[in-house]
N, C-alpha and C positions, 0 to 999 in steps of 0.2 A: 504494499499499500504506500502511496505517496500523496502529498497534499499539493494542491494548486488552488490558491485563494481559499474560498470557502467550500472547496470539494475535496473529498478523500477518494482516490481512484485506485481501483484494483490493477495491479500489474498485468493481469490477464488481458486487459484491453490492448496491451502492446505485445505480450508474449504469444497470444493465441491468434490463430488465423481463422477468417470467416468470410465467405461470399454466398449470399442466398442462392440456392440451386432449385429454383422453382420447377424445373423439369423433374427432378427427383421427388421433392416433397409435396408439390402441388399446393403450396401455401398453407400447410397444415397448422402453423402458428395461429391463424385467424379462425381455425375450426376446433382444434383440440384445446384442452384444459377445462377448468371448472368455472372460469370467470371471464367477463368481457375485458376489453382493454381498458387499463386504467386512463382516466381523464382528469384534467385538473379543473379547478372551479372556473377559471377563465375559459377553458375549453367547453364547458357545459353551456355557457352563454353563447358561445360560437355555434355549437351544435344545434341549439334551439333556433338561432338566427338563419343558419344555411339550410336547415332541413328541407324547406320547400324547394330549394334548387337542387338538392341532392336526391330527394325522393324519386325523380324520374329515372335515376340511374340504378335503383335498388330492385331487388327481387320482391315478389308479392309477400314472400314469407317474412322478409326483413321489414317491410312496411307494416305488416300486420303486428309483428313484434314490437315495433316502435309505437304504433297506435295503441297498443295495450300497456306497455311498460314506460314510454316516454323516450326521449332522445338519449337519455342516460338513466342509470339507476344508482341507488345507494345500496351497497352490498351489506351482508349481515356484519361484516367488520367495519361498517361505516366508511367504506372506500367508494369513491365515485368510479363508474365503469360504464362501457357501452352495454346495451342490452344484448341478450342472446336470443336465438331462435331455438325453441325447445330444448333449452339448457345446453346447446351445443355451439354452433358457429355464431360469430358476431352478426348482429342484425344488419350491419353495414356491408357485409360480405357479398360480393357477386361472383360469378364463375365465368371463366372464359369458355369458348367452345370445346377446349381440350379438358375441361374440368378443373383448371387451376383457379384457386381462390384469388380474388382481387379485392380491392376496396372500393366501394361505391363513392365514398367521400373523395378518394384520390382520382377516381374515374371522372367525377364532376370537376375537380381541379384541373386535370389534364385536359378536359374539354373547354376549359375557360369559363365555366359556369360560376366558379367560386374562387376565392383567393387563399383558401385554407387548405393545405395539403392533405393533412389527416392528423390525428392526435399524436402528440410528441412521443408518447410511449411506444406507438407503432413505428414511427419514423426511426427511432432510436434502436428498436430491437436488433440484435440481441443484448443491447445495453439496457440495463435498468437503473433508474435513479431513485433513491429513497431520500426523501427530504426529512431532515431533522431540524431542531430549533436553531442550531448554530452552524450547520454545514449540510451538505448533500453527499451522500455515498454514491459513487458511480461504479457500478459492477457489471461484469459480463455474466450473463445468464446462460448456462449450458443446459440444454434440453435435448434428449435423444432424437427427437424428430428433426433436429437440425444437424445431425451427424454428417449428412451429405454435404452441407454448407461448410462444415469444418474441413472436410477432405478437399473440396473445391478451393477454399481459402488457402489451404496448405499448398495445393498444386500451383495456384497463381501467386503464392507469396503475398497475400493481403492481410495484414493484421486487422483485428477487429476495429480499432479506432480509425483506420483509413476507410474501411468499408462504410462506417456510419459517420464519416467527415461532416456531410451537410447537416445531418441531424444534430451532431455535437455543436456545430457552429450555431445552428438555430437555437439550441437550448442555452449555450454558455457563451457564445460570441467568438469573434475571430481572434481576439487577443488570447483568450483562454486556450483555443485550440493551437495557436502558435506555440504557446508554452508547453502544451502536451507534446507537440512534435519535438521540441527541444529535449524533453525528458526521454522520449522514445530514442532519439539519436544517441544520448548518453548511454542508454541501456543496451544499445546494439552491439 
């Protein structure tokens, strides 16, 4: 672990390799698990605002789940999350013709319908950020469904922090990321 400003960062971000391999996993991270994607309070307001523009990009099952549960839920642990369809995939999931999961929010963003890409927790994955009162913990989340991403990352020699560069900059800023790169260079 090392510290940058008010963040404590796992060395796994530098030492582990990762590149999403959607051909292999079909976007399982949007389908598997027991909870929706974590969202921030600010993102809750954004989801409510953009939903009318995102709705045309969603599947009927997702629209039904959002109609029933709302654009977000509060979990039993008092965490803010995206709603699920039947306790499985995120309500915002869409599927390509080949069966690969996609994000309806990101589909709307890519089509120019909205200017919000997707929740930061999704953009950052496999990096997870846990906010504490005095600092944020920035960790690599290893999940067996992403084993193919680890293999591809190793083949391409792409460390986790480089794979999620845009998301880390979105979350922490360009200066923070430049400092992270300096640490990575020293560790190499």
